[in-house]
C-alpha positions in Angstrom: -50.1 -29.9 -15.5 -47.4 -27.2 -15.8 -43.8 -28.3 -16.5 -41.9 -29.2 -13.2 -39.7 -26.1 -13.5 -42.6 -23.8 -14.0 -44.6 -25.4 -11.2 -41.7 -24.9 -8.8 -41.6 -21.3 -9.9 -45.3 -20.9 -9.4 -44.8 -21.9 -5.7 -42.9 -18.6 -5.4 -46.2 -16.8 -6.1 -46.8 -17.1 -2.4 -44.4 -14.4 -1.3 -44.0 -10.6 -0.9 -46.4 -7.6 -0.6 -45.9 -4.4 -2.7 -44.9 -0.7 -2.5 -46.7 2.4 -3.7 -46.1 6.0 -4.7 -48.1 9.2 -5.0 -49.9 11.6 -7.4 -52.7 14.1 -7.1 -56.2 12.6 -7.7 -58.2 14.5 -10.2 -61.4 12.4 -9.9 -62.7 10.7 -6.8 -65.8 8.9 -8.1 -67.3 7.3 -11.2 -68.8 9.6 -13.7 -71.6 9.1 -16.2 -70.0 8.9 -19.6 -72.2 11.7 -20.9 -70.6 13.9 -18.2 -67.2 12.7 -19.3 -67.8 13.9 -22.8 -68.4 17.4 -21.6 -65.0 17.6 -20.0 -62.3 19.8 -21.6 -60.3 17.9 -24.2 -57.1 17.6 -22.1 -59.1 16.2 -19.1 -61.1 13.9 -21.3 -57.9 12.4 -22.9 -56.4 11.9 -19.5 -59.5 10.1 -18.2 -60.4 8.0 -21.3 -57.1 7.5 -23.1 -54.3 7.7 -20.5 -51.6 6.3 -22.7 -52.2 9.1 -25.2 -52.0 11.6 -22.5 -48.7 10.1 -21.4 -47.4 10.2 -25.0 -47.3 14.0 -24.8 -44.5 13.7 -22.2 -42.3 11.4 -24.2 -39.3 12.3 -26.4 -39.9 11.3 -30.1 -37.4 8.4 -30.1 -39.3 6.5 -27.4 -42.8 6.9 -28.9 -42.5 4.2 -31.6 -42.0 1.6 -28.8 -45.4 2.2 -27.4 -48.4 0.5 -29.0 -51.1 3.1 -28.1 -53.7 2.7 -30.8 -53.9 -1.1 -31.5 -57.2 -0.8 -29.8 -58.4 2.7 -30.6 -62.2 2.9 -30.2 -64.2 6.0 -30.9 -66.0 7.8 -28.1 -69.2 6.5 -29.5 -67.9 2.9 -29.2 -66.9 3.6 -25.6 -70.4 5.0 -24.8 -72.0 1.9 -26.3 -69.8 -0.3 -24.1 -70.9 1.7 -21.0 -74.4 0.4 -21.5 -73.1 -3.2 -21.3 -71.8 -2.4 -17.8 -74.9 -0.5 -16.7 -77.3 -2.5 -14.5 -81.0 -2.4 -15.3 -84.0 -4.7 -15.1 -83.1 -6.0 -18.5 -79.4 -6.1 -17.9 -78.8 -7.7 -14.5 -75.2 -7.5 -13.2 -74.7 -9.7 -10.2 -72.5 -12.0 -8.2 -73.1 -15.6 -9.1 -70.9 -17.8 -6.9 -67.4 -18.6 -5.6 -65.3 -21.7 -6.1 -62.1 -23.1 -4.8 -61.8 -25.7 -7.5 -62.7 -25.7 -11.2 -65.2 -28.5 -10.7 -67.0 -26.3 -8.2 -67.2 -23.4 -10.7 -70.6 -22.5 -12.1 -71.4 -24.0 -15.5 -71.8 -20.9 -17.6 -71.9 -20.8 -21.4 -71.3 -17.1 -21.9 -67.8 -15.8 -22.7 -65.6 -15.3 -19.6 -62.8 -12.9 -18.7 -60.6 -13.3 -15.6 -58.5 -11.0 -13.6 -55.3 -12.2 -12.0 -52.5 -10.5 -10.2 -50.2 -10.2 -7.2 -51.8 -9.7 -3.8 -52.5 -6.0 -3.2 -52.2 -5.1 -6.8 -55.8 -3.6 -6.8 -57.6 -6.4 -8.5 -60.9 -6.3 -6.6 -60.8 -2.5 -6.6 -60.5 -2.6 -10.4 -63.5 -5.0 -10.7 -65.5 -2.7 -8.4 -64.7 0.2 -10.6 -65.8 -1.7 -13.7 -69.1 -2.3 -11.9 -69.5 1.3 -10.9 -72.8 1.5 -12.9 -74.1 -1.5 -10.9 -73.8 -0.3 -7.3 -75.8 -3.2 -5.9 -73.1 -5.6 -6.9 -70.9 -6.4 -3.9 -67.2 -6.7 -4.7 -65.3 -7.0 -1.4 -62.2 -4.9 -1.2 -59.8 -5.1 1.6 -56.7 -3.0 2.6 -55.1 -6.3 3.7 -53.2 -8.2 0.9 -54.5 -11.7 0.0 -58.2 -11.0 0.9 -59.6 -12.9 -2.1 -59.3 -16.6 -1.4 -61.6 -18.1 -4.0 -62.6 -17.6 -7.6 -65.5 -15.2 -7.6 -67.9 -15.2 -10.6 -69.9 -12.1 -11.6 -72.6 -12.2 -14.4 -72.8 -9.2 -16.7 -76.3 -9.5 -18.1 -76.6 -11.9 -21.0 -73.1 -10.8 -22.3 -70.3 -12.3 -20.3 -68.9 -13.3 -16.9 -66.1 -11.6 -15.0 -63.9 -13.8 -12.7 -62.0 -12.3 -9.8 -59.1 -14.7 -9.1 -57.2 -15.0 -5.8 -54.0 -13.0 -5.7 -50.7 -14.7 -5.9 -47.7 -13.9 -3.8 -48.2 -12.7 -0.2 -50.9 -14.6 1.7 -52.0 -16.5 -1.4 -54.3 -19.5 -0.8 -52.4 -22.7 -0.2 -54.1 -24.4 -3.1 -53.6 -21.4 -5.4 -51.5 -23.2 -8.0 -53.9 -26.1 -8.5 -56.9 -23.8 -8.5 -55.6 -21.2 -11.0 -53.7 -23.6 -13.2 -56.7 -25.9 -13.7 -59.0 -22.9 -14.4 -56.6 -21.3 -17.0 -55.9 -24.5 -18.8 -59.4 -26.0 -18.9 -62.0 -23.3 -18.8 -63.2 -23.5 -22.4 -65.2 -20.3 -22.5 -62.3 -18.2 -21.1 -61.8 -15.5 -23.8 -59.0 -13.3 -22.2 -56.9 -13.2 -19.0 -56.1 -9.8 -17.6 -52.8 -9.8 -15.8 -52.6 -6.8 -13.4 -49.2 -5.2 -12.7 -48.7 -2.4 -10.1 -47.6 0.6 -12.1 -45.5 1.9 -9.2 -43.6 -1.4 -8.8 -43.4 -2.8 -12.3 -43.1 -6.4 -13.2 -41.9 -8.5 -10.3 -40.5 -12.0 -10.1 -43.9 -13.4 -9.2 -45.4 -11.5 -12.1 -42.8 -13.1 -14.4 -44.0 -16.5 -13.2 -47.6 -15.6 -14.0 -46.5 -14.4 -17.5 -44.7 -17.8 -18.0 -47.8 -19.6 -17.1 -49.9 -17.7 -19.6 -47.3 -18.2 -22.3 -47.0 -21.9 -21.6 -50.7 -22.4 -21.8 -50.9 -20.3 -24.9 -53.5 -18.0 -23.3 -54.3 -14.7 -24.9 -53.7 -12.1 -22.1 -53.5 -8.4 -21.5 -51.3 -6.4 -19.2 -53.2 -3.9 -17.1 -51.2 -1.3 -15.1 -53.0 -0.5 -11.9 -52.8 2.4 -9.5 -51.5 5.0 -12.0 -52.7 7.8 -9.7 -49.9 6.7 -7.2 -46.5 7.2 -8.9 -45.1 10.5 -10.1 -45.4 11.2 -13.8 -41.8 10.6 -14.4 -41.8 7.3 -12.6 -45.0 6.2 -14.4 -43.5 6.9 -17.8 -40.4 5.0 -16.9 -42.4 2.0 -15.8 -44.7 2.1 -18.9 -41.7 2.1 -21.2 -40.0 -0.7 -19.4 -43.2 -2.9 -19.3 -43.9 -2.1 -23.0 -40.4 -3.2 -23.9 -40.9 -6.4 -21.9 -44.2 -7.1 -23.7 -42.6 -6.4 -27.1 -39.5 -8.6 -26.6 -40.4 -11.3 -24.0 -44.0 -12.3 -24.8 -45.9 -13.9 -27.6 -49.5 -14.2 -26.3 -49.7 -10.8 -24.7 -51.8 -8.1 -26.4 -49.3 -5.5 -27.5 -51.2 -2.5 -26.0 -50.9 -1.8 -22.3 -54.0 -0.6 -20.4 -53.0 1.8 -17.5 -55.9 2.4 -15.1 -56.8 3.9 -11.7 -59.6 2.7 -9.6 -59.5 6.0 -7.7 -59.6 8.5 -10.6 -61.3 6.1 -13.0 -58.6 7.0 -15.6 -58.5 4.2 -18.2 -61.6 2.4 -16.8 -63.9 3.4 -19.7 -61.4 2.2 -22.3 -60.9 -1.1 -20.5 -64.7 -1.6 -20.4 -64.8 -1.0 -24.1 -62.0 -3.5 -24.7 -63.8 -6.2 -22.7 -67.1 -5.6 -24.5 -65.2 -5.9 -27.8 -63.4 -9.1 -27.1 -66.6 -10.8 -25.8 -68.4 -9.9 -29.0 -70.6 -7.2 -27.5 -69.5 -4.1 -29.4 -71.2 -4.8 -32.7 
């Protein structure tokens, strides 16, 4: 069980929806990576390496604070990772089952990664974007916050399992704390937790509680900044710098590099796929 103080804090994960901003949308649908490689260099960088594209707009004094190349795969590595996420007869990508308690979760031996975040942060939309090369996989996305009420398990071939967790905060399931706490503490094949933060809003109080939970359980986790197509460039840069400073100074178990993504333009999605393939041992 979590410490009493943290558990009380976790109960606050049942509150508040979020706000959003705006930005032009350069891409509206998933692209085959071979097509991406034919893009002009500036567009390719923006789509595949969004942090590096943002770096061009920073003054020199702020650049050392960003960890942009801790994970810095080649385009060849990213192309190989794409094949992991491409459905075929030999590589079946499919929904497995849902569970409201850990003892109802499917007994799977393959590595597992889970996605957790505040309601309306774009979690299911992100997972749908990750599975864009497996269009038959149904990932339910709703405009209403708190749509996901169970832990949803998706098998990615023989490689790993992706888990879509219920959102915390507004309209979270009543048993959210018990469900998620037990999973994060006891799921032995969990390799990495992806904590999603709305790039237009930044780290909220409820996100802070989720960070504390990951830190207390000594979980390796990653900050993913969603909806980067929404805020203005200036606001996005401000949020990236503030969140990076938070990771640098307030966390121990968080991977130092941020992963900004958009499920609309697909910016950052290819890099995130490659990172997942790498940490689950499928990039060798």
